[in-house]
C-alpha positions as CSV (number, residue, x, y, z in Angstrom):
1,M,0.0,0.0,0.0
2,S,1.3,3.5,-0.8
3,E,2.1,5.8,2.0
4,Q,-0.5,8.4,0.9
5,E,-3.4,8.5,-1.5
6,N,-3.5,10.3,-4.8
7,T,-6.2,12.9,-4.3
8,E,-6.9,13.5,-8.0
9,D,-10.2,11.4,-7.9
10,L,-11.6,13.2,-4.8
11,P,-15.2,12.2,-5.1
12,S,-14.3,8.5,-5.4
13,L,-11.9,8.7,-2.4
14,I,-14.6,10.4,-0.3
15,A,-17.1,7.7,-1.3
16,Q,-14.7,5.0,-0.2
17,R,-14.2,6.6,3.2
18,Q,-17.9,7.1,3.6
19,S,-18.4,3.4,2.9
20,K,-16.0,2.5,5.6
21,L,-17.8,4.8,8.0
22,D,-21.1,3.3,7.1
23,H,-19.7,-0.2,7.6
24,L,-18.5,0.6,11.1
25,K,-21.9,2.0,12.0
26,D,-23.6,-1.1,10.6
27,E,-21.4,-3.2,12.9
28,G,-22.5,-1.2,15.9
29,K,-19.1,0.5,16.3
30,N,-18.8,4.2,17.2
31,P,-16.4,5.9,14.7
32,Y,-16.4,9.0,17.0
33,P,-15.8,7.8,20.6
34,N,-14.8,10.3,23.3
35,D,-13.5,8.0,26.1
36,F,-9.8,7.7,25.1
37,R,-7.3,9.6,27.4
38,R,-3.7,9.9,26.4
39,S,-0.9,10.2,28.9
40,D,1.9,11.3,26.6
41,V,2.6,13.6,23.7
42,A,5.2,13.1,20.9
43,A,7.6,15.9,21.8
44,D,7.9,14.8,25.5
45,L,8.6,11.2,24.5
46,H,11.3,12.3,22.1
47,A,12.9,14.7,24.6
48,A,13.0,12.0,27.3
49,F,14.1,9.0,25.3
50,D,15.7,9.9,22.0
51,G,19.1,10.0,23.7
52,L,18.9,6.5,25.2
53,E,20.1,3.3,23.5
54,K,17.7,0.7,22.1
55,E,18.6,-1.8,24.8
56,E,18.2,0.6,27.7
57,I,14.7,1.7,26.5
58,E,13.6,-1.9,26.1
59,S,14.9,-2.8,29.5
60,R,12.7,-0.2,31.1
61,S,9.4,-1.4,29.6
62,V,8.1,2.2,29.4
63,S,4.3,2.3,28.7
64,A,3.1,5.1,26.4
65,S,-0.3,6.3,25.3
66,V,-0.6,8.8,22.5
67,A,-3.4,10.2,20.3
68,G,-3.2,12.1,17.0
69,R,-3.7,12.1,13.3
70,V,-2.3,9.4,10.9
71,L,0.0,11.1,8.5
72,L,1.8,8.0,7.1
73,K,0.9,4.3,6.9
74,R,3.0,1.5,5.6
75,V,1.4,-2.1,5.7
76,M,4.0,-4.9,5.2
77,G,2.3,-8.2,5.9
78,K,2.3,-9.0,9.6
79,A,4.1,-5.8,10.6
80,S,3.3,-2.2,9.7
81,F,4.2,1.4,10.6
82,L,2.1,4.5,11.3
83,T,3.3,8.1,11.8
84,V,1.0,9.9,14.2
85,Q,1.0,13.7,14.6
86,D,-0.2,15.5,17.7
87,Y,0.0,19.2,18.6
88,S,3.7,18.7,19.7
89,G,5.1,16.8,16.8
90,R,5.2,13.3,15.3
91,I,6.0,9.8,16.5
92,Q,6.2,6.4,14.8
93,I,4.0,3.5,15.7
94,Y,5.0,-0.1,15.2
95,V,2.0,-2.4,14.6
96,T,2.1,-6.2,14.4
97,R,-0.6,-8.8,13.9
98,D,0.8,-10.8,16.9
99,A,0.4,-7.9,19.3
100,L,-3.0,-6.7,18.2
101,G,-4.6,-10.0,17.3
102,E,-6.2,-11.0,14.0
103,A,-9.4,-8.9,14.2
104,A,-7.8,-5.7,15.5
105,Y,-5.0,-5.9,12.9
106,A,-7.6,-6.3,10.1
107,A,-9.4,-3.2,11.5
108,F,-6.1,-1.3,11.7
109,K,-5.5,-2.0,8.0
110,T,-8.7,-0.2,7.1
111,L,-7.4,3.1,8.6
112,D,-7.0,6.0,6.2
113,I,-4.4,8.8,6.1
114,G,-6.0,11.6,8.1
115,D,-7.9,9.4,10.6
116,I,-7.4,10.3,14.3
117,V,-6.3,7.3,16.4
118,G,-5.5,6.5,20.0
119,V,-2.5,4.2,20.6
120,Q,-1.3,2.4,23.7
121,G,1.9,0.4,23.9
122,T,5.5,0.2,24.9
123,L,8.4,2.4,23.8
124,M,11.1,0.9,21.6
125,K,13.7,1.8,19.0
126,T,13.8,0.4,15.6
127,M,17.0,-1.1,14.0
128,K,17.5,2.4,12.4
129,G,17.3,4.0,15.8
130,E,14.0,5.7,15.5
131,L,11.9,6.1,18.7
132,S,8.6,4.3,18.2
133,I,5.7,2.8,20.2
134,D,5.2,-0.9,19.9
135,A,1.4,-0.8,19.8
136,A,-0.7,-3.1,22.0
137,S,-3.8,-1.4,20.7
138,V,-4.7,1.1,17.9
139,R,-8.2,2.6,18.1
140,L,-10.0,4.8,15.7
141,L,-11.2,8.0,17.4
142,T,-12.3,10.1,14.5
143,K,-13.0,9.0,10.9
144,S,-11.6,11.4,8.3
145,L,-13.8,11.6,5.2
146,R,-11.5,13.8,3.1
147,P,-8.0,12.7,2.0
148,L,-5.1,14.9,2.8
149,P,-2.8,16.3,0.0
150,E,-0.2,13.9,-1.2
151,K,2.9,13.7,1.0
152,H,5.4,14.8,-1.6
153,K,3.2,17.5,-3.1
154,G,1.8,18.9,0.1
155,L,-0.5,21.8,0.2
156,T,1.4,24.3,-1.9
157,D,-1.4,26.4,-3.5
158,T,-1.2,29.7,-1.6
159,E,-4.9,30.6,-1.8
160,T,-6.0,27.1,-0.7
161,R,-3.6,27.3,2.3
162,Y,-5.3,30.6,3.4
163,R,-8.9,29.3,2.7
164,Q,-8.4,25.9,4.4
165,R,-5.9,26.8,7.1
166,Y,-6.9,23.6,9.0
167,V,-5.4,21.5,6.2
168,D,-2.4,23.7,5.9
169,L,-1.7,23.2,9.6
170,I,-2.0,19.5,9.3
171,V,0.4,18.9,6.5
172,N,2.8,21.9,6.6
173,E,5.0,21.8,9.7
174,E,6.3,25.3,8.7
175,S,2.9,26.8,9.2
176,Q,2.6,25.2,12.6
177,L,5.9,26.7,13.6
178,V,4.9,30.2,12.4
179,F,1.8,30.3,14.6
180,R,3.6,28.7,17.6
181,R,6.1,31.5,17.3
182,R,3.4,34.0,17.0
183,A,2.0,32.8,20.3
184,E,5.4,33.0,21.9
185,I,5.9,36.6,20.6
186,I,2.6,37.8,22.0
187,D,3.3,36.0,25.3
188,G,6.8,37.5,25.4
189,I,5.4,41.0,24.8
190,R,2.9,40.6,27.6
191,R,5.5,39.4,30.1
192,F,7.9,42.1,29.2
193,L,5.4,44.9,29.8
194,I,3.8,43.4,32.9
195,D,7.3,42.9,34.4
196,R,7.7,46.7,34.0
197,R,4.5,47.4,35.8
198,F,2.3,48.0,32.8
199,M,-1.3,47.0,33.3
200,E,-3.2,45.1,30.6
201,V,-6.7,46.3,29.8
202,E,-9.5,45.8,27.2
203,T,-11.3,48.7,25.4
204,P,-14.3,48.6,23.1
205,M,-14.0,47.3,19.6
206,M,-17.1,49.3,18.6
207,Q,-16.9,53.0,18.9
208,A,-19.4,55.9,18.4
209,I,-16.5,58.0,17.1
210,P,-13.5,56.3,15.4
211,G,-10.3,57.9,16.5
212,G,-6.6,57.3,17.3
213,A,-5.5,57.0,13.7
214,T,-6.0,58.5,10.3
215,A,-7.9,55.7,8.6
216,Q,-11.2,54.9,6.9
217,P,-13.3,52.9,9.4
218,F,-15.7,50.0,8.9
219,V,-19.3,51.1,9.6
220,T,-21.9,49.0,11.4
221,H,-25.3,49.6,13.2
222,Y,-26.1,49.0,16.9
223,N,-29.7,47.9,16.8
224,A,-30.3,48.2,20.6
225,L,-29.1,51.8,20.6
226,D,-30.4,52.5,17.1
227,Q,-27.2,54.3,16.1
228,Q,-24.3,54.0,13.7
229,M,-21.1,52.6,15.1
230,Y,-17.6,52.1,13.9
231,L,-15.2,49.2,14.3
232,R,-12.2,50.8,16.0
233,V,-9.2,51.9,13.9
234,A,-7.1,52.2,17.1
235,P,-7.6,52.0,20.9
236,E,-5.5,55.1,21.4
237,L,-7.9,57.7,22.7
238,N,-9.5,55.2,25.2
239,L,-6.1,54.2,26.5
240,K,-5.1,57.8,27.0
241,R,-8.4,58.4,28.8
242,L,-7.2,55.7,31.2
243,V,-4.0,57.5,31.8
244,V,-6.0,60.6,32.7
245,G,-7.9,58.4,35.1
246,G,-4.6,57.4,36.8
247,I,-3.6,54.1,35.1
248,E,-0.3,55.5,34.3
249,Q,1.3,52.5,32.5
250,V,-1.3,50.7,30.4
251,F,-1.3,48.4,27.4
252,E,-3.7,46.5,25.1
253,I,-3.1,43.8,22.6
254,N,-6.0,44.6,20.3
255,R,-7.7,43.9,17.0
256,N,-8.1,46.9,14.8
257,F,-10.1,47.4,11.6
258,R,-9.2,49.8,8.8
259,N,-11.2,49.8,5.6
260,E,-8.2,50.1,3.3
261,G,-6.3,48.1,0.6
262,V,-4.9,44.6,0.9
263,S,-1.2,43.9,0.2
264,T,1.6,41.6,1.5
265,K,2.1,44.3,4.2
266,H,-1.5,45.3,4.9
267,S,-4.6,43.6,6.2
268,P,-7.8,45.5,7.0
269,E,-8.1,43.5,10.2
270,F,-4.9,43.3,12.1
271,T,-3.4,43.0,15.6
272,M,-1.7,45.8,17.3
273,L,0.1,46.4,20.7
274,E,-0.6,49.8,22.0
275,F,0.9,51.0,25.3
276,Y,1.1,54.4,27.2
277,W,3.6,55.5,29.7
278,A,3.1,58.5,31.9
279,Y,6.2,60.7,32.7
280,A,8.1,59.4,29.7
281,D,8.8,60.8,26.2
282,Y,9.4,59.4,22.8
283,N,13.1,58.9,23.5
284,D,12.2,56.6,26.4
285,L,9.9,54.7,24.0
286,M,12.7,54.1,21.5
287,D,15.0,52.8,24.2
288,L,12.2,50.5,25.5
289,T,11.4,49.2,22.0
290,E,15.0,48.3,21.2
291,N,15.1,46.3,24.5
292,L,11.8,44.6,23.8
293,F,12.8,43.6,20.3
294,R,16.1,42.1,21.5
295,V,14.4,40.2,24.2
296,L,11.9,38.8,21.7
297,A,14.5,37.8,19.2
298,D,16.6,36.1,21.8
299,N,13.7,34.2,23.4
300,V,12.0,33.2,20.1
301,L,15.0,32.7,17.8
302,G,17.9,32.3,20.3
303,K,19.9,34.9,18.4
304,L,20.0,38.6,17.6
305,R,21.2,38.3,14.0
306,F,18.7,36.5,11.7
307,S,17.7,36.3,8.1
308,Y,14.5,37.9,6.7
309,Q,13.8,37.1,3.0
310,G,17.5,36.8,2.2
311,A,18.6,39.9,4.1
312,E,20.6,39.7,7.4
313,I,18.9,41.7,10.1
314,D,21.0,42.7,13.2
315,F,19.3,43.5,16.5
316,G,22.6,43.4,18.3
317,Q,23.7,46.8,17.0
318,P,22.0,50.1,18.3
319,F,19.0,50.9,16.1
320,A,19.7,53.9,13.8
321,R,17.9,57.2,14.5
322,M,17.4,60.0,12.0
323,T,14.9,62.7,11.2
324,M,12.5,62.3,8.3
325,R,14.1,65.2,6.5
326,D,17.6,63.8,7.0
327,S,16.6,60.4,5.8
328,I,15.4,61.9,2.5
329,L,18.8,63.6,2.0
330,A,20.7,60.5,3.1
331,Y,18.9,58.0,0.8
332,C,18.2,60.3,-2.2
333,A,21.7,61.5,-3.3
334,D,20.3,63.6,-6.2
335,I,18.0,65.7,-3.9
336,T,19.5,68.8,-2.3
337,A,18.6,70.4,1.0
338,A,17.3,73.4,-0.8
339,E,14.9,71.2,-2.8
340,V,13.7,69.4,0.4
341,D,12.9,72.7,2.1
342,D,10.9,74.1,-0.9
343,A,7.3,73.0,-1.4
344,S,7.4,73.6,-5.2
345,S,10.5,71.5,-5.6
346,C,9.0,68.7,-3.5
347,R,5.9,68.8,-5.7
348,R,8.0,68.5,-8.8
349,L,10.0,65.6,-7.4
350,L,6.8,63.8,-6.5
351,S,5.3,64.4,-9.9
352,Q,8.4,63.0,-11.5
353,A,8.0,59.9,-9.3
354,G,4.4,59.5,-10.5
355,V,2.7,60.5,-7.2
356,A,-0.7,62.1,-7.5
357,I,-0.5,65.3,-5.5
358,K,-3.3,67.2,-3.8
359,E,-3.4,71.0,-3.9
360,E,-4.0,71.3,-0.1
361,W,-0.9,69.4,0.9
362,G,1.6,71.5,2.7
363,L,5.4,70.9,3.0
364,G,5.0,68.4,5.9
365,R,2.7,66.1,3.9
366,L,5.0,66.5,0.9
367,H,7.9,65.3,3.0
368,L,5.9,62.3,4.1
369,E,5.1,61.4,0.5
370,L,8.8,61.8,-0.5
371,F,9.8,59.6,2.4
372,E,7.3,56.9,1.7
373,T,8.0,57.0,-2.1
374,M,11.8,57.2,-2.1
375,V,13.1,56.1,1.3
376,E,10.9,53.7,3.2
377,D,11.7,50.5,1.3
378,K,15.5,51.2,1.6
379,L,15.5,51.0,5.4
380,E,16.7,47.4,5.8
381,Q,18.3,47.5,9.3
382,P,16.2,48.8,12.3
383,T,15.9,52.5,11.9
384,F,13.8,55.0,13.9
385,I,12.6,57.9,11.6
386,M,11.9,60.8,14.0
387,Q,10.3,64.3,14.0
388,H,7.3,63.8,11.7
389,P,5.6,66.9,10.4
390,I,2.7,68.2,12.5
391,E,0.5,68.1,9.4
392,V,0.5,64.3,9.4
393,S,0.7,63.8,13.2
394,P,-2.6,65.1,14.7
395,L,-2.1,63.4,18.1
396,A,1.6,64.0,18.7
397,R,3.3,66.7,20.8
398,R,5.0,69.6,19.1
399,N,8.7,69.7,19.2
400,D,9.9,72.4,21.5
401,E,12.5,73.7,19.1
402,T,10.7,73.3,15.8
403,P,6.9,73.6,16.3
404,D,6.2,72.5,12.7
405,L,7.5,69.1,13.7
406,T,6.5,66.6,16.4
407,D,8.2,64.4,18.9
408,R,7.3,61.3,17.0
409,F,9.0,58.3,15.5
410,E,8.3,55.3,13.3
411,L,10.4,52.2,13.4
412,F,11.3,50.6,10.0
413,I,12.8,47.2,9.5
414,A,13.3,45.4,6.2
415,G,11.5,48.2,4.5
416,K,8.3,47.9,6.6
417,E,6.9,50.1,9.3
418,I,6.8,48.1,12.5
419,A,6.1,50.7,15.2
420,N,4.8,54.2,15.6
421,G,5.2,56.2,18.8
422,F,5.3,59.8,20.1
423,S,5.2,62.0,23.0
424,E,1.5,62.6,23.5
425,L,-0.2,66.0,22.9
426,N,-1.8,66.9,26.2
427,D,-2.7,70.5,25.5
428,P,-6.5,70.4,25.1
429,A,-6.6,73.7,23.1
430,D,-4.0,72.5,20.6
431,Q,-5.7,69.1,20.3
432,A,-9.1,70.7,19.7
433,E,-7.5,72.9,16.9
434,R,-5.9,69.8,15.3
435,F,-9.3,67.9,15.4
436,R,-10.9,70.9,13.7
437,D,-8.2,70.7,11.0
438,Q,-8.9,67.0,10.6
439,V,-12.7,67.7,10.2
440,A,-11.9,70.3,7.5
441,A,-9.8,67.7,5.7
442,K,-12.6,65.2,5.9
443,E,-15.1,67.7,4.5
444,A,-12.6,68.4,1.7
445,G,-12.8,64.7,0.8
446,D,-10.1,63.0,2.9
447,Q,-12.0,59.8,4.1
448,E,-9.1,58.9,6.4
449,A,-9.2,62.1,8.4
450,M,-10.3,62.0,12.0
451,H,-13.6,63.0,13.6
452,Y,-13.8,65.6,16.3
453,D,-14.0,63.8,19.6
454,A,-15.4,66.3,22.2
455,D,-15.3,63.8,25.1
456,Y,-11.6,63.3,24.5
457,I,-11.0,67.0,24.7
458,T,-13.0,67.0,28.0
459,A,-10.7,64.3,29.3
460,L,-7.6,66.3,28.4
461,E,-9.1,69.3,30.2
462,Y,-9.0,67.2,33.4
463,G,-5.3,66.8,32.7
464,L,-3.2,64.2,30.9
465,P,0.2,63.9,32.5
466,P,3.3,64.1,30.3
467,T,2.9,60.8,28.4
468,A,4.5,58.7,25.6
469,G,2.5,56.2,23.6
470,E,3.4,53.6,21.0
471,G,1.7,51.1,18.7
472,I,3.6,48.0,17.4
473,G,2.2,46.0,14.5
474,I,2.1,42.4,15.8
475,D,1.5,40.8,12.4
476,R,4.5,42.6,10.8
477,L,6.7,41.7,13.8
478,V,5.7,38.1,13.5
479,M,6.5,38.2,9.7
480,L,9.9,39.5,10.6
481,L,10.7,36.8,13.3
482,T,9.3,34.0,11.2
483,D,10.8,35.0,7.8
484,S,7.3,35.2,6.3
485,A,6.9,37.1,3.0
486,S,3.2,38.0,3.3
487,I,1.0,39.2,6.2
488,R,-1.5,36.5,5.3
489,D,1.1,33.9,6.2
490,V,1.0,35.0,9.9
491,I,-2.8,35.5,10.2
492,L,-4.7,32.2,10.8
493,F,-7.8,33.1,8.8
494,P,-7.0,36.0,6.5
495,H,-10.0,37.6,4.6
496,L,-10.3,36.6,1.0
497,R,-12.6,37.5,-1.8
498,R,-15.7,35.3,-1.8
499,R,-15.7,32.6,-4.5
500,E,-18.7,31.6,-6.6
501,A,-18.6,28.2,-5.0
502,D,-18.9,29.7,-1.5
């Protein structure tokens, strides 16, 4: 018998499996029992016994009980082998007619790849030195009606991997590793902040006024209140309300929703860490972020230098820091300081680069467009880009020396924005004026501009202490630490366009 079925004739294979299921039921056997309890998992057995010699394992007569999905099956007369996969890994099962008995061995031979089984037996090593379980019993726990992809072809179609993530996780060990690392990264972030006395909170995902970021929101309707609501684009304003209330170090690992385009770097539904720190500024945030990223890389990868899509990324060196203006001059050798400081010249440079320019854009917005067009994708090593123009930073504190700029940074790694942080604007009059500017921009057609949030102004009037706040894109950070090319590779169930068959 082949190790794995050819799935080209899918209806016929499903029919064969359905026939086996019907036969079991006709014999009065339950193909979906729920009374098997395992005592072991594959990874623990390998960790404890892989290093022991064959004779030593056999002399100990170690009992084992595992459960999992059949991935490989080789029937060879009176002796056969299974490979069973549980959440921790895989282990081989040695099955003989003598150990199981004639009837149980015949039932074993009817198992299909993908079936879930429970196995009890004794640990052993094969002549090739592979840790295995010498099965005393093999019991069907769940009948699988659909065949898995062929072993050597795997599930390689990208869209199918996203649409049927459950199959992807079964057959692709790399996908399992990505999402295990994602869980480790999130757990590491949580521990890092809690150890530094940050308090974790939850804020509403539906908001009457979307705020905290310049983005187009998703709109919904709250029937009980009979009012339009928005899925949050960011938790920022609610978290800063909590700082006003005295929760001076606060964070949330949250889901955000922005009704914008989809790309390898963008998902309209994404996960963000946001944290706020009273009596700190954006320089403190940059120091903390460097420390956090080094801790995560060391814990998850065991090293500070690692490869991302063929590029060597180094977290061991101090992260570079430069202003947005200086980065344009540093990475665009043919642009002069005089051109960068002149709005007309910036417009000409952007037009030459094919950027559609709006008449109302001031020099600050033009600088942002120059940066995003000509610099961003060149920032391979970790780089903090600082002092964003106030025109594109409606919630950030003005720089004391240059009021047209803000005490804000964005962190770029491998050409992607990973984090955004700033010293918070806590002057209610200044914030109200910037909200009014955003409303004017929205009325002029900017769908991503913010609404005016009167209650947030009221909160600031009670007094927000000097505070720094930051958002870190969890999905992009996971991409970086798992060498994943697309954001969809690190989201378990990414949204896809509906197919006709659906």
